[in-house]
C-alpha positions in Angstrom: 121.7 117.0 109.7 125.5 117.2 109.9 127.7 114.6 108.2 128.6 112.7 111.4 125.0 112.3 112.4 124.0 111.3 108.9 126.7 108.6 108.7 125.6 107.3 112.1 122.0 107.0 110.9 123.1 105.3 107.6 125.2 102.8 109.5 122.3 102.1 112.0 119.9 101.4 109.1 122.5 99.4 107.2 123.1 97.1 110.2 119.4 96.5 110.8 118.2 96.1 107.3 121.1 94.2 105.9 120.7 91.6 108.7 117.1 91.2 107.6 118.0 90.9 103.9 120.8 88.4 104.6 118.9 86.1 107.0 115.3 86.5 106.0 114.6 88.2 102.7 117.5 87.2 100.5 116.2 83.7 99.5 112.6 84.8 99.4 113.5 87.7 97.1 115.4 85.4 94.8 112.6 82.8 94.5 109.9 85.5 94.1 111.5 87.6 91.4 112.8 85.4 88.6 115.4 86.2 86.0 114.7 86.9 82.3 115.1 83.3 81.3 117.6 80.4 81.0 121.0 80.7 79.3 123.4 77.9 78.3 126.2 77.3 80.9 128.1 74.1 80.0 127.8 70.4 79.0 128.4 67.5 81.3 128.0 63.7 81.2 124.4 62.4 81.4 123.2 61.3 84.9 120.3 59.2 85.8 117.2 61.4 86.0 118.4 64.1 83.6 115.9 65.4 81.1 116.6 63.6 77.8 115.5 66.7 75.9 118.7 68.4 77.1 121.0 65.9 75.5 123.6 67.5 73.3 123.6 65.2 70.4 126.8 66.6 68.7 128.9 66.1 71.8 127.3 62.8 72.5 128.2 61.6 69.0 131.8 62.9 69.4 132.5 61.0 72.6 130.2 58.0 72.1 128.5 58.6 75.4 125.6 60.9 76.4 126.2 64.5 77.4 123.6 67.0 78.5 123.4 70.8 78.2 123.3 72.6 81.5 121.4 75.9 81.7 121.3 78.5 84.4 119.0 81.4 85.2 119.8 84.7 83.6 119.6 86.3 87.0 120.4 90.0 86.5 117.4 92.1 87.2 116.7 95.8 87.9 114.9 97.0 91.0 113.4 100.5 91.1 112.4 102.1 94.4 109.8 104.8 93.9 109.5 106.7 97.2 107.0 109.4 98.2 108.8 112.4 99.9 105.8 114.7 100.2 104.7 116.4 103.4 102.2 113.7 104.5 105.1 111.2 105.0 106.3 113.3 108.0 103.5 112.0 110.2 103.5 109.4 112.9 101.9 109.1 116.3 103.9 106.1 117.6 107.6 105.4 117.5 108.4 106.3 113.9 107.3 108.6 111.1 106.0 107.1 107.9 109.1 108.4 106.1 111.3 106.4 108.5 109.4 103.2 107.7 109.7 104.0 104.0 113.5 104.3 104.4 113.8 101.0 106.3 111.7 99.0 103.9 113.5 100.5 100.9 116.9 99.7 102.4 115.8 96.1 103.2 114.6 95.6 99.6 117.8 97.2 98.2 120.1 95.0 100.2 118.1 91.9 99.1 118.5 92.9 95.5 122.2 93.6 96.0 122.6 90.1 97.5 121.3 88.8 94.2 123.7 91.0 92.2 120.7 93.0 90.8 120.8 96.7 89.9 118.9 99.2 92.1 117.6 102.6 91.2 115.7 105.3 93.1 113.0 107.8 92.2 112.0 110.3 94.9 108.7 112.2 94.1 106.3 114.8 95.5 104.1 116.4 92.9 107.1 116.3 90.6 110.3 114.2 90.3 112.6 115.4 93.1 115.5 113.0 92.5 116.4 110.2 90.1 119.3 107.8 90.7 119.9 105.5 87.7 120.1 101.8 88.5 123.6 100.5 89.5 125.0 97.6 91.5 127.1 97.5 94.7 127.1 98.3 98.3 128.3 101.9 97.9 125.4 102.6 95.6 122.9 101.2 98.1 124.4 103.3 100.8 124.0 106.4 98.6 120.3 105.5 98.2 119.9 105.2 102.0 121.6 108.6 102.5 119.3 110.3 100.0 116.2 108.7 101.7 117.4 110.0 105.0 118.5 113.6 104.2 116.8 114.6 101.0 114.7 117.8 101.4 112.0 118.0 98.7 111.1 121.3 96.9 107.4 120.6 97.2 105.3 119.0 100.0 102.4 118.0 97.6 101.9 114.6 96.0 101.3 113.4 92.4 101.7 109.6 92.1 100.7 109.7 88.4 103.7 111.9 87.6 106.1 109.4 89.3 104.7 106.4 87.4 104.9 108.3 84.1 108.5 109.2 84.8 109.3 105.5 85.6 107.8 104.4 82.3 109.9 107.0 80.4 113.2 106.2 82.0 112.9 102.4 82.3 112.7 100.9 78.8 113.3 97.3 80.0 111.2 95.3 82.5 112.0 96.2 86.1 110.9 95.1 89.6 109.2 98.2 91.0 108.2 99.1 94.5 106.1 102.2 95.0 106.3 103.4 98.6 103.7 106.0 99.7 100.7 106.6 102.0 98.6 106.7 98.7 96.3 109.5 99.9 95.6 110.2 96.3 93.4 108.9 93.5 94.9 110.1 90.2 97.0 107.2 89.0 94.8 104.5 87.6 95.5 104.9 83.9 99.3 105.5 84.3 99.6 102.5 86.6 97.8 100.3 84.2 100.2 101.2 81.3 103.3 100.8 83.5 102.1 97.5 84.9 102.0 96.0 81.3 105.8 96.3 81.2 107.0 96.2 84.8 106.5 94.0 87.9 105.0 96.6 90.3 104.1 96.4 94.0 102.5 99.2 95.9 103.6 99.4 99.6 101.1 101.6 101.5 102.6 103.0 104.8 100.0 104.5 107.2 99.5 105.5 110.8 96.6 104.2 112.9 95.6 107.8 113.8 94.9 108.4 110.1 92.1 105.9 110.0 89.7 107.9 112.1 89.6 111.2 114.0 89.2 110.9 117.8 86.6 113.0 119.6 88.7 115.8 121.1 86.5 118.8 120.7 87.6 121.8 118.5 91.2 121.4 117.5 93.5 123.2 115.1 95.0 120.9 112.4 97.5 121.5 109.7 97.6 120.0 106.2 101.1 118.7 105.8 101.1 119.1 102.1 99.6 122.6 101.8 100.5 124.1 105.2 96.9 125.2 105.6 95.6 125.6 109.2 92.1 124.5 109.9 89.8 124.4 113.0 88.0 121.1 113.1 85.2 120.1 115.5 86.2 116.6 116.2 83.3 116.1 118.5 80.9 116.2 115.5 79.9 112.8 114.4 79.3 113.9 110.9 82.8 115.4 110.7 84.3 112.1 111.9 82.1 110.1 109.7 83.0 112.1 106.6 86.7 111.9 107.3 86.4 108.1 107.8 84.6 107.8 104.5 87.2 110.0 102.8 90.1 107.9 104.1 88.5 104.5 103.4 87.8 105.7 99.8 91.5 106.4 99.3 92.4 102.9 100.7 89.9 101.2 98.4 91.2 103.1 95.4 94.7 102.0 96.2 93.8 98.3 96.6 91.5 98.2 93.6 93.7 100.1 91.2 96.8 98.1 91.9 95.0 94.7 91.9 93.1 95.5 88.7 96.4 96.4 87.0 97.9 93.0 88.0 100.2 94.7 90.6 100.9 93.6 94.1 99.7 95.4 97.3 101.2 95.5 100.8 99.8 97.7 103.6 102.1 98.4 106.6 101.0 100.4 109.7 103.8 102.4 111.5 103.3 100.4 114.7 103.4 97.0 113.0 106.2 94.8 111.8 107.0 95.4 108.2 109.1 92.3 108.3 106.1 90.0 108.6 104.2 91.9 105.9 107.1 91.7 103.4 107.9 88.1 104.2 104.2 87.1 103.9 104.0 88.8 100.5 107.1 87.2 99.2 105.9 83.7 100.3 102.5 84.2 98.6 104.2 85.1 95.4 107.0 82.6 95.5 
């Protein structure tokens, strides 16, 4: 992808996702993810309805009339986007690949965090850590994250979610809001997620395509494993083949849901032909 085309794509995603974050997600994000606590801001004269527990007795004694302490939320938070860039993300039978949905969701979340003056960081992973961008604030930083999501070419096409979560735990010493974006066709991350979820507020966002849920009966077809490159001949007319695949896929989905929920983490599932806007907004409202 040349520079001109890349900048055009970044701009297109910025316009779409920033509009969403400004008009839809900004307030929901703020109310869903709270700051670390309340800090003292100022004192002002007591007004009817103020909590008497907030009266500043020293100032009240000095001026012979009641004054109260005013507190505000210590807002600054850190958001970490942990995005799967393995080969299986380059799949999609409708309008968009899974990787494109990952980019749009990550951009929407990043702009929502930016609107609240939070830091945003990025981890791209396959079966190892492909790229780490430490958390920072600002629009230029968010645009860099979008550029990397669009053009980054991973060294490996395989997946290891456990390695990504371990890396997150090692680099993030303070509590962070974490979104893990993947198709989660893996089952090796239960223990590492449980440890990380004790410190961080984690949500798994599963992006999938409707054609992954079951194999249509098309006779003998050649298929390629996106992560290993292996070519296979599959008899899709066989009921047992289709049944075994459906069981394999549903086991992976069950593992994702159960593992995240048991660790106290959130779950969102978004199909490539569905509106991720509704899914994210519904999740924020349930948590808010």
